C-alpha positions as CSV (number, residue, x, y, z in Angstrom):
1,M,197.7,-8.1,76.4
2,T,200.0,-10.3,74.3
3,V,202.9,-9.4,76.5
4,L,200.9,-10.3,79.6
5,N,199.8,-13.6,78.2
6,K,203.4,-14.6,77.7
7,K,205.0,-16.1,80.8
8,A,207.7,-14.1,82.4
9,K,210.4,-15.5,84.5
10,L,209.9,-15.1,88.2
11,T,213.3,-13.4,88.4
12,A,212.2,-10.7,86.0
13,V,208.8,-10.1,87.8
14,C,210.5,-9.8,91.1
15,A,213.2,-7.5,89.7
16,F,210.4,-5.2,88.4
17,L,208.5,-5.3,91.6
18,S,211.5,-4.6,93.7
19,L,212.5,-1.6,91.5
20,F,208.8,-0.4,91.7
21,T,208.9,-0.7,95.5
22,L,212.1,1.3,95.7
23,V,210.8,4.2,93.6
24,A,207.1,4.2,94.6
25,Y,207.3,3.6,98.3
26,H,210.6,4.7,99.6
27,I,211.1,8.4,98.9
28,P,210.3,9.3,102.6
29,F,212.8,6.6,103.7
30,F,215.6,8.1,101.7
31,T,214.6,11.6,102.6
32,V,214.9,10.8,106.3
33,A,218.2,8.9,105.7
34,A,219.7,11.9,103.9
35,S,218.6,14.2,106.8
36,K,220.6,12.0,109.2
37,L,223.8,12.2,107.2
38,E,226.3,14.9,106.8
39,G,226.9,16.2,103.3
40,T,230.2,14.3,102.7
41,W,231.4,11.5,100.5
42,R,230.1,9.2,103.2
43,T,226.6,10.3,102.4
44,V,226.9,9.1,98.8
45,L,228.3,5.7,99.9
46,V,225.6,5.1,102.6
47,M,222.8,6.2,100.3
48,A,224.0,4.0,97.5
49,S,224.2,1.1,99.9
50,L,220.7,1.7,101.2
51,V,219.3,1.8,97.6
52,L,220.9,-1.6,96.9
53,L,219.9,-3.0,100.3
54,V,216.2,-2.0,100.0
55,T,216.1,-3.4,96.4
56,A,217.8,-6.7,97.5
57,I,215.5,-7.1,100.5
58,S,212.4,-6.5,98.4
59,Y,213.6,-8.9,95.8
60,F,214.4,-11.6,98.4
61,F,210.9,-11.2,99.9
62,Y,209.0,-11.2,96.6
63,Y,210.9,-14.2,95.2
64,L,210.5,-16.2,98.4
65,V,206.8,-15.5,98.9
66,L,205.8,-15.9,95.3
67,W,207.7,-19.1,94.6
68,L,206.5,-20.8,97.8
69,G,203.0,-19.3,97.8
70,R,202.0,-19.0,94.1
71,V,198.4,-17.7,94.2
72,V,198.5,-17.2,98.0
73,G,201.9,-15.5,97.6
74,K,200.4,-13.1,95.1
75,C,197.7,-12.3,97.7
76,I,200.3,-11.6,100.3
77,V,202.3,-9.4,98.0
78,A,199.1,-7.5,96.9
79,F,198.3,-7.0,100.5
80,T,201.7,-5.3,101.0
81,F,201.0,-3.0,98.0
82,I,197.7,-1.9,99.6
83,G,199.4,-1.5,102.9
84,N,202.3,0.4,101.4
85,A,200.0,2.8,99.5
86,T,198.0,3.4,102.7
87,A,201.0,4.0,104.8
88,L,202.6,6.3,102.2
89,Y,199.4,8.4,102.0
90,F,199.4,9.0,105.8
91,I,203.2,9.7,105.8
92,N,202.9,12.2,103.0
93,T,199.6,13.8,104.0
94,Y,199.8,13.8,107.8
95,E,203.6,13.5,108.4
96,V,203.0,10.4,110.6
97,V,205.7,8.1,111.8
98,I,204.9,4.4,111.5
99,D,206.0,3.1,114.9
100,D,204.3,0.7,117.3
101,A,202.3,3.6,118.9
102,M,201.0,4.7,115.5
103,M,199.9,1.1,114.8
104,G,198.2,1.1,118.1
105,N,196.2,4.1,116.9
106,V,195.3,2.1,113.7
107,F,194.1,-1.0,115.6
108,N,192.1,1.1,118.1
109,T,190.4,3.4,115.6
110,R,186.8,2.7,114.8
111,F,185.4,2.8,111.3
112,S,183.5,6.0,112.0
113,E,186.7,7.7,112.8
114,A,188.8,6.1,110.0
115,S,186.2,7.1,107.4
116,G,187.1,10.7,108.2
117,F,190.5,10.2,106.5
118,F,188.9,9.1,103.2
119,S,189.6,11.6,100.5
120,A,190.3,11.9,96.8
121,G,194.0,11.8,97.6
122,A,193.6,8.6,99.5
123,V,191.8,7.0,96.6
124,M,194.5,8.1,94.2
125,Y,197.2,6.6,96.4
126,L,195.3,3.3,96.7
127,F,194.5,3.1,93.0
128,F,197.9,3.9,91.5
129,L,200.2,2.5,94.2
130,G,198.1,-0.3,95.6
131,I,195.4,-1.6,93.2
132,L,197.3,-1.2,89.8
133,P,200.4,-3.1,90.9
134,S,198.2,-5.8,92.4
135,V,196.3,-6.1,89.2
136,Y,199.5,-6.4,87.3
137,L,200.7,-9.1,89.6
138,F,197.6,-11.2,89.2
139,V,197.3,-10.7,85.4
140,R,201.0,-11.4,84.8
141,K,201.7,-15.1,84.0
142,V,204.8,-16.3,85.7
143,D,207.3,-19.0,85.0
144,Y,208.3,-20.1,88.5
145,G,211.2,-22.2,87.3
146,S,212.8,-25.2,89.0
147,F,213.7,-25.8,92.6
148,R,217.3,-25.4,91.7
149,R,216.7,-22.0,90.2
150,F,214.7,-21.1,93.4
151,G,217.7,-22.1,95.6
152,A,220.1,-20.1,93.4
153,N,218.0,-16.9,93.5
154,V,217.2,-17.0,97.2
155,G,220.8,-17.8,98.1
156,G,222.1,-15.1,95.7
157,S,219.8,-12.4,96.9
158,F,220.5,-13.3,100.6
159,G,224.3,-13.2,99.7
160,V,223.9,-9.7,98.3
161,I,222.2,-8.6,101.5
162,A,224.9,-10.2,103.6
163,L,227.7,-8.6,101.5
164,L,226.1,-5.2,101.7
165,A,225.8,-5.6,105.5
166,L,229.5,-6.5,105.8
167,A,230.6,-3.8,103.4
168,N,228.9,-1.2,105.6
169,F,230.4,-2.5,108.8
170,P,231.9,0.9,109.6
171,N,228.4,2.4,109.3
172,W,226.7,0.0,111.7
173,S,226.8,2.5,114.6
174,W,225.0,5.0,112.4
175,V,222.4,2.4,111.4
176,H,221.9,1.4,115.0
177,V,221.4,5.0,116.1
178,N,218.9,5.7,113.3
179,S,217.2,2.3,113.1
180,G,214.1,3.7,114.7
181,P,213.4,6.5,112.3
182,L,214.5,4.6,109.3
183,G,212.5,1.5,110.2
184,S,209.4,3.6,110.4
185,Y,209.6,4.4,106.7
186,M,210.8,1.1,105.2
187,M,207.9,-0.7,103.4
188,P,206.3,-3.0,104.3
189,W,208.4,-3.7,107.4
190,S,207.4,-0.5,109.1
191,Y,203.8,-1.5,109.7
192,V,204.3,-5.2,109.7
193,F,207.0,-5.3,112.5
194,N,205.4,-2.4,114.4
195,S,202.0,-4.2,114.3
196,V,203.7,-7.2,115.9
197,R,205.4,-5.0,118.5
198,Y,202.1,-3.3,119.3
199,Q,200.2,-6.6,119.6
200,N,202.9,-8.0,121.9
201,S,202.7,-4.9,124.1
202,A,198.9,-5.1,124.1
203,R,198.9,-8.7,125.2
204,K,201.1,-7.7,128.2
205,R,198.9,-4.7,129.0
206,N,195.7,-6.7,128.7
207,R,196.5,-9.5,131.1
208,E,194.4,-9.6,134.2
209,E,194.5,-6.3,136.0
210,I,196.3,-6.0,139.3
211,R,194.0,-5.1,142.1
212,L,194.9,-2.1,144.2
213,P,194.7,-2.2,148.1
214,D,191.1,-1.9,149.3
215,A,189.7,1.7,149.6
216,V,187.0,2.8,152.1
217,F,185.0,6.0,152.3
218,S,185.7,7.9,155.5
219,D,182.3,9.7,155.5
220,S,178.8,9.6,154.0
221,T,178.8,13.2,152.8
222,K,177.0,13.5,149.4
223,T,179.8,14.1,147.0
224,V,180.1,14.0,143.2
225,C,183.1,14.4,141.0
226,V,182.8,14.7,137.2
227,L,185.9,13.9,135.1
228,V,185.7,15.1,131.5
229,I,188.5,13.6,129.3
230,G,189.2,15.8,126.3
231,E,190.4,14.6,122.9
232,S,193.3,16.2,121.1
233,A,193.0,19.5,123.0
234,R,196.1,21.6,123.2
235,R,196.2,24.2,125.8
236,D,197.6,27.1,123.8
237,H,194.3,27.3,121.9
238,F,192.3,27.8,125.1
239,S,191.8,31.5,126.0
240,L,191.9,30.5,129.7
241,Y,195.7,30.0,129.0
242,G,196.1,33.3,127.2
243,Y,195.1,32.4,123.6
244,S,194.3,35.6,121.7
245,R,190.9,34.2,120.5
246,E,188.0,34.0,122.9
247,T,187.6,30.2,122.8
248,N,186.4,29.9,126.5
249,P,183.8,32.6,127.0
250,L,181.6,30.4,129.3
251,L,184.3,28.9,131.4
252,K,185.7,32.4,132.0
253,D,182.5,33.3,133.8
254,D,182.3,30.0,135.6
255,G,185.3,30.8,137.6
256,A,187.2,27.6,136.5
257,V,190.9,27.4,137.3
258,A,193.2,26.5,134.4
259,L,196.4,24.6,135.4
260,P,199.1,24.0,132.8
261,A,199.8,20.3,132.2
262,V,201.9,18.0,130.1
263,S,200.5,14.7,128.8
264,A,202.2,11.4,129.5
265,A,201.6,10.2,125.9
266,T,200.7,11.4,122.5
267,Y,197.9,8.9,121.7
268,T,194.5,8.1,123.3
269,T,195.1,4.7,124.7
270,A,198.2,5.6,126.7
271,G,196.8,9.1,127.6
272,V,193.6,7.8,129.0
273,K,195.5,5.1,130.9
274,A,197.7,7.8,132.5
275,I,194.6,9.8,133.6
276,L,193.2,6.7,135.3
277,D,196.4,5.3,136.8
278,Y,197.6,5.9,140.3
279,S,201.2,6.3,139.1
280,P,203.3,6.0,135.9
281,T,203.5,2.3,135.1
282,D,203.4,-0.1,132.2
283,K,201.5,-2.6,134.3
284,L,197.8,-3.0,134.1
285,Y,196.6,-1.8,137.5
286,E,193.0,-1.3,138.5
287,P,191.9,2.0,136.9
288,L,190.3,4.7,139.0
289,P,186.6,4.1,137.9
290,S,186.8,0.4,138.6
291,Y,188.6,1.0,141.9
292,L,186.0,3.5,143.1
293,S,183.2,1.3,142.0
294,R,184.6,-1.7,143.9
295,A,184.9,0.6,147.0
296,G,181.2,1.3,146.8
297,A,180.8,4.5,144.8
298,Y,178.3,4.9,142.0
299,V,180.5,5.1,138.8
300,V,179.3,6.0,135.3
301,W,181.3,6.1,132.1
302,R,179.8,8.0,129.2
303,T,181.7,7.9,126.0
304,S,181.8,8.9,122.3
305,N,185.4,7.7,122.1
306,W,187.6,4.6,122.7
307,G,190.8,3.5,124.2
308,E,189.9,3.1,127.8
309,P,191.3,0.2,129.8
310,P,189.0,-2.6,130.8
311,L,186.4,-1.1,133.1
312,H,184.1,-2.5,135.9
313,V,181.6,0.2,136.6
314,N,177.9,0.6,137.4
315,E,177.0,2.2,134.1
316,Y,178.9,2.1,130.8
317,Q,177.0,4.3,128.3
318,T,177.9,4.8,124.7
319,V,176.3,7.3,122.4
320,D,174.0,4.6,121.0
321,A,172.8,3.8,124.5
322,L,172.3,7.4,125.4
323,Q,170.4,8.0,122.1
324,K,167.9,5.4,123.2
325,L,167.5,7.0,126.6
326,Y,167.3,10.5,125.1
327,P,165.8,10.1,121.6
328,D,165.5,13.9,121.1
329,A,169.2,14.6,121.6
330,D,171.5,15.0,118.7
331,G,173.8,12.0,118.7
332,R,176.2,13.4,116.2
333,Y,177.9,15.6,118.8
334,D,179.3,15.2,122.3
335,G,176.5,17.2,123.8
336,I,174.5,14.0,124.2
337,L,177.0,12.8,126.8
338,L,175.6,15.4,129.2
339,E,171.9,14.6,128.8
340,G,170.2,14.1,132.1
341,L,173.4,14.1,134.1
342,S,172.1,15.6,137.3
343,G,169.1,13.4,137.2
344,Q,171.3,10.3,136.9
345,I,173.4,11.5,139.9
346,L,170.4,12.0,142.1
347,S,168.6,8.8,141.1
348,S,171.7,6.7,142.0
349,G,170.8,6.8,145.6
350,N,174.5,6.7,146.4
351,S,176.3,9.4,148.5
352,K,179.6,9.0,146.5
353,V,179.3,9.5,142.7
354,F,182.0,9.5,140.1
355,I,181.1,10.4,136.5
356,V,183.5,10.1,133.5
357,I,182.7,11.9,130.3
358,H,185.0,10.7,127.5
359,T,184.7,13.1,124.6
360,S,186.0,13.1,121.0
361,T,185.4,16.8,120.4
362,S,188.7,17.8,118.7
363,H,189.5,14.6,117.0
364,G,190.9,15.2,113.4
365,P,191.3,15.2,110.6
366,D,188.1,17.1,109.8
367,Y,187.5,19.2,112.9
368,S,184.5,20.9,111.3
369,T,182.4,17.7,111.8
370,R,182.9,17.7,115.6
371,Y,180.7,20.6,116.5
372,P,177.2,21.9,115.7
373,A,176.8,24.7,113.2
374,D,176.0,27.2,115.9
375,F,179.6,27.0,117.1
376,E,181.1,27.9,113.8
377,K,182.3,31.2,115.1
378,F,185.7,31.3,113.4
379,T,185.3,31.2,109.6
380,P,186.0,30.1,106.9
381,V,186.8,26.6,108.0
382,S,188.6,23.7,106.4
383,R,186.4,20.7,105.5
384,T,189.0,18.4,104.1
385,A,190.5,15.3,105.5
386,E,193.8,16.0,103.8
387,M,195.2,18.4,106.4
388,S,198.4,19.1,104.5
389,K,196.4,20.5,101.6
390,A,194.1,22.6,103.8
391,D,194.5,26.4,104.1
392,P,196.4,26.7,107.5
393,A,194.1,29.5,108.7
394,E,191.0,27.6,107.8
395,L,192.3,24.5,109.6
396,I,193.0,26.5,112.7
397,N,189.5,28.1,112.5
398,A,187.9,24.6,112.4
399,Y,190.0,23.4,115.3
400,D,189.3,26.6,117.4
401,N,185.6,26.0,116.8
402,S,186.0,22.6,118.3
403,I,187.6,24.2,121.4
404,L,184.7,26.6,121.6
405,Y,182.4,23.7,121.6
406,T,184.5,22.0,124.3
407,D,184.0,25.2,126.4
408,F,180.3,24.8,126.0
409,L,180.4,21.1,127.0
410,I,182.4,21.8,130.2
411,H,180.1,24.7,131.1
412,T,177.1,22.5,130.6
413,A,178.5,19.8,132.9
414,I,179.2,22.5,135.5
415,S,175.6,23.7,135.1
416,E,174.4,20.2,135.7
417,L,176.4,20.1,138.9
418,K,175.1,23.5,140.0
419,A,171.6,22.1,139.6
420,L,172.2,19.6,142.4
421,P,170.8,20.3,145.9
422,E,173.0,22.5,148.1
423,D,174.0,19.7,150.4
424,W,176.0,18.0,147.6
425,R,179.8,18.6,147.4
426,R,180.8,18.8,143.8
427,C,183.7,19.3,141.5
428,L,184.7,18.9,137.8
429,I,188.1,18.1,136.4
430,Y,188.8,18.5,132.7
431,V,192.0,17.1,131.2
432,S,192.9,16.1,127.7
433,D,194.4,12.8,126.6
434,H,197.1,14.6,124.5
435,G,197.6,17.6,122.4
436,E,197.5,18.2,118.6
437,S,199.7,19.4,115.8
438,L,198.1,21.7,113.3
439,G,200.9,21.9,110.7
440,E,203.8,23.2,112.8
441,N,207.0,21.8,111.4
442,G,204.9,19.9,108.8
443,L,203.2,17.7,111.5
444,F,199.5,17.1,111.9
445,M,197.3,15.5,114.5
446,H,199.3,13.4,117.1
447,G,200.9,10.1,117.8
448,V,204.6,11.0,117.4
449,T,206.8,9.0,119.8
450,R,206.9,11.0,123.0
451,A,210.6,11.4,123.1
452,L,210.4,13.2,119.7
453,A,207.0,14.8,120.1
454,P,206.7,18.5,119.7
455,K,205.2,20.6,122.5
456,E,201.9,21.0,120.6
457,Q,201.2,17.3,121.1
458,L,202.2,17.3,124.8
459,E,201.0,20.6,126.4
460,I,197.4,20.1,127.5
461,P,194.7,21.8,129.5
462,F,193.9,20.8,133.1
463,I,190.8,22.7,134.2
464,V,189.2,22.5,137.7
465,W,185.9,23.8,139.0
466,T,184.2,23.6,142.4
467,P,181.7,26.1,143.8
468,W,184.5,27.7,145.7
469,V,187.5,26.7,143.6
470,G,189.8,29.4,145.0
471,Q,189.4,27.9,148.5
472,S,189.4,24.3,147.3
473,L,192.8,24.0,145.7
474,K,196.1,23.8,147.6
475,S,197.8,27.1,147.7
476,G,201.0,25.7,146.1
477,V,199.3,24.1,143.1
478,H,200.3,26.0,139.9
479,S,200.5,23.1,137.5
480,A,199.3,19.5,137.1
481,E,199.8,16.2,135.4
482,Q,197.5,13.5,134.3
483,Y,198.5,11.3,137.3
484,N,197.1,14.0,139.7
485,V,193.6,12.9,138.7
486,F,193.6,9.6,140.6
487,H,194.6,11.0,143.9
488,S,192.7,14.2,143.6
489,V,189.4,12.4,142.9
490,M,190.1,10.0,145.8
491,H,190.6,12.9,148.2
492,F,187.6,14.8,147.0
493,L,185.3,11.8,147.4
494,G,186.8,11.0,150.8
495,A,188.3,7.6,149.8
496,D,191.1,6.3,152.1
497,S,193.6,3.7,150.9
498,E,197.3,3.0,151.4
499,I,197.8,3.7,147.7
500,Y,196.7,7.3,148.2
501,D,199.5,9.9,147.7
502,E,198.7,13.2,149.3
503,N,201.5,14.9,147.3
504,M,199.6,14.0,144.1
505,N,196.4,15.6,145.4
506,I,195.5,19.1,144.2
507,F,192.6,19.7,146.6
508,R,192.9,21.0,150.2
């Protein structure tokens, strides 16, 4: 404690913190950098330059913030330690890439979902790499020095950064090409700048939605379409698509048609938007449920998930709301989303009904919490949030059980539709928001930038049921995409609009 009671020059404190930052937080950064370089003398020079650059930038940041902010500056730096530790845990444990899409996942994840990632490993990362350096920073007495010393240190560290940049002029093209991957691992800039990028994109997306041309229903035939949006479901784990395990025993007998599909994105917000959009676009157009509701259909959105665009529908029902309506139902699982479905359709008094069931059934990291015990067919199962430490076979068992439960959910929805009077036309469409990595190539879950995403995060199920599904689909339909949903639902419900595209409709 005697050492800590003695004031240390700010230069020494910042030098220590910058070296700590280099060693503690940047191993993934240098690993990625090395993988982008050929094994030549150039590799040594570039890596040495990157070491100096990361150290100089960290020093510049710490000195500037601490000298100007004092106690507030310490709080800011401590926040970066906590952020760095958290980011590093997810990078090392789940092989995530900290880009704007991943930060979107962070901002849109509820506490109930985030708590699933808590583990002993996460606590260790936070304690040793986040809390301890923060405690040191606040306990350490600092001699901030004069304004003249401040100017000399800020100017000197900035000069070093500039000289390193100039010295590496021949490597700028390499830096430019690899700026994306490298920037995703540089702390704390990865999550700070990508948070800003995401928020800017979100502001653009969340501006007032653009109305689509009016739609009208061409007939009064009683018609209902149920859209079930899956979560993290990859099609190669559905037995309907040839998976060796029987994960779809009920759907097999229901006569559902399984179309191969590829998702438009690898995270929920963008995936759901694609399912509800009339075409690929970054603009915020009126989503399908709002559009049909405005046209006069009875539209219900039932959800245990998040990430949908702003909705204007007749009924928006969360698990909590459904639990109040059906107190005997088990609100821990997605089965509650199907309670009283046929009764709600009939009681609406509307001839055109559109129901959206937004599930969370295969959301990681602990898949074993997503289904009731009766569906634990494949055993033993992984029950850890640290997927990289899980036994691969046990992880897949837990995931496959979630798909087995998904099969039950879709079958139950079909049964609710079958319970309707014969004069009702009815169909069900199931499509996932994106796929899921289960350890292939060291990747887990989802969220990798689409351009770099593996097929496991992109290849999804697209399942269709009608009472006569063989006669209901176009003869030439052998695959689908998320954007097919909009136009197919419009056609099935008999909605006419100039925005309708027959080529995107899968029904006859």
